[in-house]
N, C-alpha and C positions, 0 to 999 in steps of 0.2 A: 578586614577591609581590603579591597582591591586597590593596590597602589599603582597598577598599570592601566591607565585609562585606555579604552579602545577607541580607535578613530571612528567617526560617524560615517564618513564616506570611504568607500574602498579605494585603495591605492591603485595605480595603473597595473602593477604586477598582480595584486590580488584580484582585480577585475578580470584580467586575462585568465588567471587560474580558475576563477569562478566560472567563466565561460567554457573553458576546457572541461571542467568537472560536469557542468550542465550538459554539454554535448556528449560526453562519455556516458553519462547516466541515461540519456535519451537513447543512444545506440544500444546500450546494454538492455534497457527495458524492451526495446523492439525485438532484440534477439531472444530474450527470455519468452516473450509472447509467442514468437514463431517456434522456438524449440519445444515449448511445453504443449503446443496445440491450442493455445488460447485463441488464436485467430480463427480457428474453425468452429468455435462455440457460437458465433453470431452475437455474442454479448460484448459490450464495450469494456474497456479497462475499468471504468468507473462502476459499471454494473457488477463486474466480477469482484471488485474491491468491496462493494456493499454486500454481495453474497458471502464473501469470505468472512466479513464481520458478523453476519447473521449466524454463520456456521460456528464461529469462534465464541460469540457472545450470547447467542440466543438461549431462550426467548428474550427479545430485546425490543424496546420501543423505537419508533422512527426518530424521535428526538435524540435518543442516545446514539443511534446510528449516525445522525447528522453531526453530532459532536465528535464521534470517533473518526469520521471520514473528513472532517473539517470542511463541510459543505452546507448549503442552505437546506432548510426543511423542504423547499420546493424541489430541489435536486434529488433529495432522498426519495420523495414521493414519486418522482418520475422513474427512478431506478427500481423502486419497489413494485411499481405497476408492471414494468416489463418482467421482472423476476416472478411475480405472481402469475402473469399470463403464460409464462413458460413452465409453470408448475414446479418451480424450484423452491418457493417459499409459500407460507400461508400465515394468516393472522388469526389470532384468537383474542377475545376480550381480556384485558388485564383484570384478574380477580380482585385486585386492590383498588382499581380505578377503572370502572366500566367505560369511561370516555376514551380510554387509550387502548391500542391494540399491541399485543406482543407478537413479534415476527419470529417464526421458527423455520428452520430449513427442512426441506424434504430429504429423505435418505439419498435420492439421486443427486441433490446439490452437494451433500457431504462427499459423495464419491467423486463428483466433478472437481471440487476444490482440492481434495486430496491428490487426484491425478495431476492437476495443474501444478500444485506446489511441489510434488515429487518430481515432475518433469523439469521444473526450473532448477531444483536442487541438484538433480542428476546432471543436467547440462553444465551448471556452474562447477560441480566437482570435477567433471571431465575436462572442462576448459582450464581450470586451475592446474590440474595434473599435466596438461599439454603445454600451457603457456607460462607457467610460473616455476622457476627453478627451485629445487629443494631449499637452497639457502635464502630464497626470497619469501618463503611461506610465512615467516614472522611478519614481513612487510604487509602481507594480505591481512593478517590478524589485526595489525595496527590500523590499517586503512578501514577495516570494518568498525573498529572502535571509534575512529574519527567520524565516520559517516553516521554512526548511531548518535554521537554527540551533536552533530550538525542537525540531525532530524529532530532532536529534542530541544534545541536552543529556543529561548523565548525572547524575541526582539520586540515585545509589546509596543504597539503603536507604529512599528515599522511595517511597511507594505510595499507593494510594487508600485 
């Protein structure tokens, strides 16, 4: 049993920290897009996220993709239409339920996602080497753990 109740409203300090974190993540995402070549693909971040999920999870239904990406079925349908038109994915009838389609990635999509992910990882590794002192490397590991926990937290019912 948790004996430390958490406040429902953020404190002034935590709200300021939350804003700094949000700003830092926004700048880092923009930098990762630029450094990896993502901006040159002509695809939005959402479309590339869906594509990466198809590569990782495929063959996969649109409903499963919507769940993975935390977006509506309509949003997934729009992204899938763009990815199909670009020849990056294709759909086949689900052998267990012919009403559904299973989305799979074209080999060119797999190469694209690998190139982008490797570009991001390469940039981050170089940036850490450049900006983080050896005695601070454990701090980066701890920050990653904390960010992973933040990404997984369930605040059921809470929203923007």
